[in-house]
N, C-alpha and C positions, 0 to 999 in steps of 0.2 A: 417335643424335644427328643423323646426316645426314637421317634420315626426318623428324625434328621440324623441321629447317631447311627441308626441301623442302615440308612441310605449311604452314609459316608463309609461305613464298614464294608458294605457290598461293593461300592466303587473301588475301595482299596484292594479288596480281594480280587476283583476282576483285573486290576492293574498288575497285581503280583502274578496272577495266573498267566496273563498275556506276556509278561516279562519272562516267565519260565518257558513258555512255548517258543518265544523268540530266541532263547539262548542257543538253540540248535541252528539258527539261521546264520548266514555269513555276516560278518561285521560290515562288509561293503556290499555293493551290488555289481559284481564283476560280470562282464559279458562273456558268454560261453557259446561254443558250438559243439553239438553232439553229433558224432559221425561213427559209422561202423569201423571197427578195427579191420585192417586188411593185411594179409600176408605179403611177403616180398613179391613184387610183380603184379599184384592185384590193384585194381583201380577203385577207389572209394566211391566215385560217381557211379560206376557201373554196378557195384555191389548194392548200393542204396537204391538205384532206380530200377533194378531188375527184380526186386522182391518186395511185394506189398507187405509181407510179414515182417521183414526187416524194417520197413518204413514205420509200421505200427509200433514196433518195440522202441525204435529211436524216438518217436513222438512221445511215447509213455515216459521215457527217461527225461526228455526235455521238459515235459509238463511237471513231473515230480520235482525237478530242480527249480523250475520257475516258481513253484508254490513256496519254495524255501529261500527266496531272495536273489536268485540268479536272474540275469537279463539275457535270455537265449536268443541267438540268431537262428532263424529257420533255415535248415539245411537245404530244403527244396528251393526256397526263394534264392538262397545264395548260389545254388547251382544254376538256376535260370539266369540270374544276373551275370554270372561268370560266362555263360554261353553267349549272352548278348554282347558282353564286352569283347569276347574273342571274335565274334562275327564283325563287330564294328572295327576291330583292329586286325582284320585278317591279313593285311599286308605287312604287319609288324611281326617280326620273329619273337615268339614267346617261349623261352627255353624251359621255364619251370614246369614240373610235372603237375598233374591235376590236384594232388593233395596240397602241394605248396601254393598253388593258385587259389585253392579254397581258403587257405589261411590268409592269404594276401587280400582276398575279396572281403572276408568277414571281419578280419582284424580283431579276433576275440582276445579277452584277457586270459581265458583258460580254454584249453582244448579238452573235451571229454571223449575218449575213445571207448566204445562199447563192443566188447567181444560177445557175440550173440550166437547161441546154438539153439536151434529149434528142432524138437523131436516129436514124433507121433508113433503111438503103439496101441493096438487094439481099440482104435477109435478115440483115444485120449491124447491130448497134446500137453507138452511141457516146454518151458523156456528156461535156459540157463544164460545168465548175464554176468560179465565181469566189467567193472568200470575203472578206467585209468584216467586220472586228471593230470594234464601236462601243462607246464608253463611254456607259452609259445616261443619266446625269444631264446631262452636257454635250452629248451626241450627237456628240461628236468622233470622227472616224474614227481608230482606233488603228493599224490595219495592213490592207493589202489584198493578196491573192494573186489574180492575174487569169488568166483564160482557160486553165485546165488542161483539156486535151482528151485523152480516152482513145483508144487504138487501137480499131478496129472489132472487136467480139466477136460470136460467134454466140449467146451467152447472152442470154436475156430477163430475167435477174436484174440489174436496174439498180443494186441495192445492191452486188452483187459487182463490177460494172464500176466503180462509184464508189470502192469500197474499193481496187481495184487501181490506180486513178488516183491516189488519195491516197498510196499507198505508193510509187509510181513516182518516181524521182529525189528521194526524201526530201521530197516536196511538203509533207507535214504538218509535218515538222521545220522547213522553211523558214517556214511560217506561224507555228508556235509561237515560233521564235526571233525573228521580226520583232515579234510581239506582246509577247514578253518584253522586248525593247528599248524598245518604246513604254511599257510599264508601268513599267519602271525610270526612264524619263525623267519620267513623271508623278509617281512617288514622289519624285523629286529636285526637280522644278520646279513641281509642281502641275498642275491641269487648268484650262483656260480657260473662263470664262463671260462673258456680257455683262450689264450692268445699265443700266436706264433708269429714271430718277425724274422725274416730271413733275407740274406743277400740273394739277389737274382742275377742271371747272366748279363743283364743290361744295366745293373745298378751302378750309378756313379758314386754312390756313398756306401761305405762298408760299416758294419757294426763296430769294427775295431778302430775306425778312424778316430783320432784324438781331436779334441776341441779345447782351445785355450792353453794356458800354461800349467794347468794342474794335472795334466796327464789323464784327464777324464775322457773316456771313449763315448761314442754315441750310445752304445748299449748301457753304459753306466747311467747316462742321463735318462734314457728311456726307462730303466729300472726304477729310478727315483720318481719319474712321472707316474708310473704304474702304482707305486706305493702311495703317492700323495692323492691319487684320483680313484683308487679302489675304495669301495664302501667301508668306512671305518678303518681304512688302511689294512684291510684283510686281503692277503694274496700269498701265493706260494710259487716260487720260481722253480722251473724245471730245467730242461736242457739249456746249457749255456756254452756255446762254442764260438769260434771266429765267424762262422757263417749263419748261426741260428740262435735265437733267443726265445725260449718258451716260458710261459706261465701256466702251470697246470690248473690253477684255481684262483681266479680273480673274482672278488665279490663286487657286484654292482647293485644299486638300489632298485627296489620294485617300482618306485615312482620318483619323478624329479621334483624340483623345488616348487613347481606349479601344480603338483599332484597329478601330473599326466604320466601315463605308463612310460618307463624308461627302458629302452630296448638295447639289445646287443649292437644294433646298427647305430644307435645314438652314441654308445661308448666308442665304437669303431671310428666314427666321424671325429670325435674329440681326439682320439689317439693318433689318427693320421694327420690331423692338423698340427699336433704337437711334434710329430716326427718331421713334418715339412718345415716347421720353424727351427728345429734343431739343425737340420741339414742346410737351411738358409743361412744360419749363423756360420756354419762351416764354410759355405761357398761365398758368403759376403753378398748374396743376392737372393731374391725371392725364388723358391723352388716349388714346383707343382706338387700337389698332394700325391702321395704314393698310392699304388693300386692295392685294393684289399678285397677279400671275399669273406662273407659271413654265411656260415652254414651250421645249423643245428647247435647254436651256442658256442661256435668256435670262430674266432677272428684270425684270418691269415693275411699278413701284410708283407708286401715285397718292398724292400728298400728302394727309394727313388734313384 
């Protein structure tokens, strides 16, 4: 009897210990892609592929996060697939830059940008890493861990140095916990995007056009739609003129009713359908969807 009680106590202790270890892991398993941070004008593909040392550090960051619940996309494999796609579609104009093309190819839930500095002095090597987690659709920064610097090592294996750096002082756990809090906040309050709707030179419908007998204008109805369709009705209206209607902060959910990622493009499609229906009511016939552009968390719609 005593042995059974002891066995049960040991099992319970192991479960509690496992639960404590898992507390630093993400509540979900979001997909990520880790890539080197690039300055304006730099190409992330070139920066990554031109340096084995950078590759080693990126791999160390990816492995550290994978061990803590992330589902990483391999950057090298993503680049190779992107090259194959571009070769297969060489006759099709592809306007996006390489970084945007990487995101479109990988479709990650989270982008991890790693600012990497590698230094050598007197035969000793050190690595400095800063990590920035970015929500892809809104491009909002979720969490940043700055200026982690390793002690000097004799090793030329920069991946090993980066691994030691990430393990030191629970640095990876700090990053995961901060990101976990940011994701929990988004799940609760939504993610922020901006919306701009304007009259174009060829627009047949104006924001100030009235619909019905209640003197409601098209922009009045659009404002109501934004209010009703923003997450938990959280939004803030900005510039409001005869030619332009801005919303500086519109909250949209992290995921839709099917638990699929809800993107800025998803919201833009719903918004443009709503605008087309409003204008169709004004015209008394079906109107085509208005043109729109989505870029880094901003929707810009031109009235049809």
